[in-house]
Structure formats: structure tokens, C-alpha cells
KOLKE-21243 format. One record per atom (N, C-alpha, C, O): residue number from 1; atom name; x, y, z. Coordinates in steps of 0.2 Angstrom, whole numbers, plus 5000, padded with zeros to 4 digits. Example, Ala and Ser with C-alpha at 12.3 -4.5 7.8 and 13.67 -1.06 7.14 Angstrom:
2
pos, site, X, Y, Z
1, N, 5066, 4972, 5039
1, CA, 5062, 4978, 5039
1, C, 5066, 4984, 5039
1, O, 5071, 4983, 5042
2, N, 5064, 4989, 5035
2, CA, 5068, 4995, 5036
2, C, 5064, 5000, 5039
2, O, 5067, 5006, 5040
END
This chain:
72
pos, site, X, Y, Z
1, N, 5266, 4771, 4735
1, CA, 5271, 4768, 4740
1, C, 5275, 4774, 4743
1, O, 5276, 4774, 4749
2, N, 5278, 4778, 4738
2, CA, 5282, 4783, 4741
2, C, 5278, 4788, 4745
2, O, 5281, 4790, 4751
3, N, 5272, 4790, 4743
3, CA, 5268, 4795, 4748
3, C, 5266, 4792, 4754
3, O, 5266, 4795, 4759
4, N, 5265, 4785, 4754
4, CA, 5263, 4782, 4761
4, C, 5269, 4782, 4765
4, O, 5269, 4783, 4771
5, N, 5275, 4780, 4762
5, CA, 5281, 4780, 4766
5, C, 5283, 4787, 4769
5, O, 5285, 4788, 4775
6, N, 5281, 4792, 4765
6, CA, 5283, 4799, 4768
6, C, 5277, 4802, 4772
6, O, 5278, 4808, 4774
7, N, 5272, 4799, 4774
7, CA, 5267, 4801, 4778
7, C, 5269, 4803, 4785
7, O, 5274, 4799, 4788
8, N, 5267, 4808, 4788
8, CA, 5268, 4809, 4795
8, C, 5267, 4804, 4800
8, O, 5271, 4802, 4805
9, N, 5262, 4800, 4799
9, CA, 5260, 4794, 4803
9, C, 5265, 4789, 4802
9, O, 5267, 4786, 4807
10, N, 5268, 4787, 4796
10, CA, 5273, 4782, 4796
10, C, 5279, 4785, 4799
10, O, 5283, 4781, 4802
11, N, 5281, 4791, 4798
11, CA, 5287, 4794, 4801
11, C, 5287, 4793, 4809
11, O, 5292, 4792, 4812
12, N, 5281, 4794, 4811
12, CA, 5280, 4794, 4819
12, C, 5282, 4787, 4821
12, O, 5284, 4787, 4827
13, N, 5281, 4782, 4817
13, CA, 5282, 4775, 4820
13, C, 5290, 4774, 4821
13, O, 5292, 4770, 4825
14, N, 5294, 4779, 4818
14, CA, 5301, 4778, 4819
14, C, 5303, 4784, 4824
14, O, 5309, 4785, 4825
15, N, 5299, 4788, 4827
15, CA, 5300, 4793, 4831
15, C, 5304, 4799, 4827
15, O, 5308, 4802, 4829
16, N, 5302, 4800, 4820
16, CA, 5304, 4804, 4816
16, C, 5299, 4810, 4814
16, O, 5293, 4808, 4813
17, N, 5301, 4816, 4814
17, CA, 5296, 4821, 4811
17, C, 5299, 4824, 4805
17, O, 5305, 4825, 4804
18, N, 5294, 4824, 4800
18, CA, 5296, 4827, 4793
18, C, 5295, 4835, 4793
18, O, 5289, 4837, 4795
19, N, 5300, 4839, 4792
19, CA, 5299, 4846, 4792
19, C, 5298, 4848, 4785
19, O, 5296, 4854, 4784
20, N, 5301, 4845, 4780
20, CA, 5300, 4847, 4773
20, C, 5303, 4841, 4769
20, O, 5307, 4837, 4770
21, N, 5300, 4842, 4762
21, CA, 5303, 4837, 4757
21, C, 5302, 4840, 4751
21, O, 5298, 4845, 4749
22, N, 5306, 4838, 4746
22, CA, 5306, 4841, 4739
22, C, 5310, 4837, 4734
22, O, 5315, 4833, 4736
23, N, 5308, 4837, 4728
23, CA, 5312, 4834, 4722
23, C, 5313, 4840, 4717
23, O, 5308, 4844, 4715
24, N, 5319, 4841, 4716
24, CA, 5321, 4846, 4711
24, C, 5317, 4844, 4704
24, O, 5318, 4839, 4702
25, N, 5314, 4849, 4701
25, CA, 5311, 4848, 4694
25, C, 5316, 4845, 4689
25, O, 5321, 4847, 4688
26, N, 5313, 4840, 4686
26, CA, 5317, 4836, 4681
26, C, 5323, 4831, 4685
26, O, 5326, 4828, 4681
27, N, 5323, 4831, 4691
27, CA, 5328, 4827, 4695
27, C, 5324, 4821, 4698
27, O, 5318, 4820, 4697
28, N, 5328, 4817, 4700
28, CA, 5326, 4810, 4704
28, C, 5329, 4810, 4711
28, O, 5329, 4804, 4713
29, N, 5331, 4815, 4714
29, CA, 5333, 4815, 4720
29, C, 5328, 4818, 4725
29, O, 5326, 4824, 4724
30, N, 5327, 4814, 4730
30, CA, 5322, 4817, 4735
30, C, 5326, 4820, 4741
30, O, 5330, 4816, 4744
31, N, 5324, 4826, 4743
31, CA, 5328, 4829, 4749
31, C, 5323, 4829, 4755
31, O, 5317, 4831, 4754
32, N, 5325, 4827, 4761
32, CA, 5320, 4828, 4766
32, C, 5324, 4832, 4772
32, O, 5330, 4831, 4773
33, N, 5320, 4835, 4776
33, CA, 5322, 4838, 4782
33, C, 5318, 4835, 4787
33, O, 5312, 4835, 4788
34, N, 5322, 4831, 4792
34, CA, 5319, 4827, 4797
34, C, 5322, 4829, 4803
34, O, 5327, 4832, 4804
35, N, 5318, 4827, 4809
35, CA, 5321, 4828, 4815
35, C, 5319, 4821, 4819
35, O, 5314, 4818, 4818
36, N, 5324, 4819, 4823
36, CA, 5324, 4813, 4827
36, C, 5329, 4813, 4833
36, O, 5334, 4816, 4832
37, N, 5327, 4809, 4838
37, CA, 5332, 4809, 4844
37, C, 5339, 4806, 4842
37, O, 5344, 4808, 4845
38, N, 5339, 4802, 4837
38, CA, 5345, 4798, 4835
38, C, 5345, 4797, 4828
38, O, 5340, 4796, 4825
39, N, 5351, 4796, 4825
39, CA, 5352, 4795, 4818
39, C, 5349, 4788, 4816
39, O, 5347, 4787, 4811
40, N, 5349, 4783, 4821
40, CA, 5347, 4777, 4820
40, C, 5339, 4777, 4818
40, O, 5337, 4773, 4814
41, N, 5335, 4781, 4821
41, CA, 5328, 4782, 4819
41, C, 5328, 4784, 4812
41, O, 5323, 4782, 4808
42, N, 5332, 4789, 4810
42, CA, 5332, 4791, 4803
42, C, 5334, 4786, 4798
42, O, 5330, 4785, 4793
43, N, 5339, 4782, 4800
43, CA, 5341, 4777, 4796
43, C, 5335, 4771, 4795
43, O, 5334, 4768, 4790
44, N, 5332, 4770, 4801
44, CA, 5326, 4765, 4800
44, C, 5321, 4768, 4796
44, O, 5318, 4764, 4792
45, N, 5319, 4774, 4797
45, CA, 5314, 4777, 4792
45, C, 5316, 4777, 4785
45, O, 5312, 4776, 4781
46, N, 5322, 4778, 4784
46, CA, 5325, 4778, 4777
46, C, 5326, 4771, 4774
46, O, 5328, 4771, 4768
47, N, 5326, 4766, 4777
47, CA, 5327, 4759, 4775
47, C, 5323, 4757, 4769
47, O, 5326, 4754, 4765
48, N, 5317, 4760, 4769
48, CA, 5313, 4758, 4763
48, C, 5316, 4761, 4756
48, O, 5316, 4758, 4751
49, N, 5318, 4767, 4757
49, CA, 5321, 4770, 4751
49, C, 5328, 4767, 4749
49, O, 5329, 4767, 4743
50, N, 5331, 4765, 4754
50, CA, 5338, 4761, 4752
50, C, 5337, 4755, 4748
50, O, 5341, 4753, 4745
51, N, 5331, 4752, 4748
51, CA, 5329, 4746, 4744
51, C, 5329, 4748, 4737
51, O, 5330, 4743, 4733
52, N, 5328, 4754, 4735
52, CA, 5327, 4756, 4728
52, C, 5332, 4761, 4725
52, O, 5332, 4763, 4720
53, N, 5336, 4763, 4730
53, CA, 5342, 4768, 4728
53, C, 5346, 4769, 4733
53, O, 5346, 4767, 4739
54, N, 5351, 4774, 4732
54, CA, 5355, 4776, 4737
54, C, 5352, 4781, 4742
54, O, 5348, 4785, 4740
55, N, 5355, 4780, 4748
55, CA, 5352, 4785, 4753
55, C, 5358, 4788, 4757
55, O, 5363, 4784, 4759
56, N, 5358, 4794, 4758
56, CA, 5363, 4798, 4761
56, C, 5360, 4802, 4767
56, O, 5356, 4806, 4766
57, N, 5362, 4800, 4773
57, CA, 5360, 4804, 4779
57, C, 5365, 4809, 4781
57, O, 5371, 4806, 4783
58, N, 5364, 4815, 4782
58, CA, 5368, 4820, 4784
58, C, 5366, 4823, 4790
58, O, 5361, 4828, 4790
59, N, 5369, 4822, 4796
59, CA, 5367, 4826, 4802
59, C, 5368, 4833, 4801
59, O, 5373, 4835, 4798
60, N, 5363, 4837, 4803
60, CA, 5364, 4844, 4802
60, C, 5360, 4848, 4808
60, O, 5357, 4845, 4812
61, N, 5361, 4854, 4808
61, CA, 5358, 4859, 4813
61, C, 5355, 4865, 4809
61, O, 5357, 4866, 4804
62, N, 5351, 4868, 4813
62, CA, 5348, 4875, 4810
62, C, 5354, 4880, 4810
62, O, 5359, 4879, 4813
63, N, 5353, 4885, 4806
63, CA, 5358, 4890, 4805
63, C, 5358, 4894, 4812
63, O, 5364, 4896, 4814
64, N, 5353, 4895, 4815
64, CA, 5353, 4898, 4822
64, C, 5357, 4894, 4827
64, O, 5361, 4897, 4830
65, N, 5357, 4888, 4827
65, CA, 5361, 4883, 4831
65, C, 5368, 4884, 4829
65, O, 5372, 4885, 4834
66, N, 5370, 4884, 4823
66, CA, 5377, 4884, 4821
66, C, 5380, 4891, 4823
66, O, 5385, 4892, 4825
67, N, 5376, 4896, 4822
67, CA, 5378, 4903, 4823
67, C, 5379, 4904, 4831
67, O, 5384, 4907, 4833
68, N, 5375, 4901, 4835
68, CA, 5375, 4901, 4842
68, C, 5382, 4897, 4845
68, O, 5384, 4899, 4850
69, N, 5384, 4892, 4841
69, CA, 5390, 4889, 4844
69, C, 5396, 4891, 4840
69, O, 5401, 4889, 4842
70, N, 5395, 4897, 4837
70, CA, 5401, 4901, 4834
70, C, 5405, 4897, 4828
70, O, 5411, 4898, 4828
71, N, 5401, 4893, 4824
71, CA, 5405, 4890, 4819
71, C, 5402, 4883, 4816
71, O, 5397, 4880, 4820
72, N, 5404, 4882, 4810
72, CA, 5402, 4876, 4807
72, C, 5405, 4870, 4810
72, O, 5404, 4864, 4808
END
């Protein structure tokens, strides 16, 4: 079920692109790097995960973007 949810095809249904995913060895936290036009798309995509655990969505930008705007 997890792998089906994490597929590029499923993410595209929410207008979300998956750039990366990882689970720390020995841990139970899934980290995702996603891109979407709006946080609502990400929250919709992540709603399946919220049914089985906590979900935290943190808006962010690339290092290049942050440096270009001269600060965090």
C-alpha cells in the first residue's frame, strides 16, 4: 500500500512531483521532497499517511533560492 501511494502516477493525481524519499535505517519516519503548486495538493497527497500516523508538511525552497533571496 505504501509503495502504491508513493508512486509517481499517484502523486500526479494530486499535481505533486516526488523528487526524493527516504527512511532513516532503524527508524519509522518517512521523509519526502515534493513539489506542488500549492500546499493543499501536498496535504491531499499526504492524507493517506495521516490515517496511520502523524504528518508534518514543511514548506521549503532549494538552497539556491534561499541564497538568491539573501536569507532564510
